[in-house]
Steps between C-alpha positions, in 0.01 A plus 500: 500500500515783752295537816434756773479225762840569658396861562153424630631225725718756677198719576287208606768375739541849648127511564492151651782596735299811596753758397370856544325653197777756441737208429265379226354818348632847429443801279632504142746777597652284772511200267701699243779568746817299461556180689146440619363150521193390309176667620142534385414850377215686335130552555415139576766476766366822661149355505627170635696677773190701599293181516764324708525784750120499546497130584794459734341220703401284207818322394324227302339763273846643430625154410202442275544828311869449441469132415232581243715782365814290459366147455181535300341159455152351528647247745618779725157664481347169611746479790399847622132409463562204730676730748194729493270204571717385790507854640120504491448765235177526303453292187448819302870580547603183317605512136267386224738217413495357855232242422719358221810460718575323825200544730488521876317208660206716606440616141555169324147365547338832424680558170474140380125489579460824310692350207273194490190719510635720219547191285143387569353843426698541179338181370153641564580797276668285235211259457519535122854360480592135463386246756849352527652831612227553756542146628876543543452830680240351732729207574776749586260685734393169657864408556562835675196444724631153584843639593332761719298234680167620362370150428138608457575741215746252346227233486240747369722587205571134424125422509441793266751338261331156536807354669351289777814308594 
């Protein structure tokens, strides 16, 4: 099985070591010359170079762009979301998959509370379905409220299910 990893690793290491852009990217004409090392070429590299030159002071954005280009993974996206949270960026800049990955401490309660409430509300709209399914879902919501320290709501759900223990 073949892979482009050896080639992309070279570029990624050049970027991490902060080599100048002309050592990483060049025009197709220059790339066709004999004895040139591996470089990025084409429209995307031109756009990337323009973006990089506009944001000279923002090294972490450069790292994010290149890491997402060369190491595409949902885990990497979650890592950069955590970096954004730590850097104090708005929640709107986080990816849609953030709430399903590793959460920052300040978001953990918010997202888990939201999850428990979604479970409760889905049961209201599914009142025609089986009682067993609703009961299991409510127990799951009660368990989430318990883990979050919301004892009042946890007890309310258990009372609703006739579990007085």
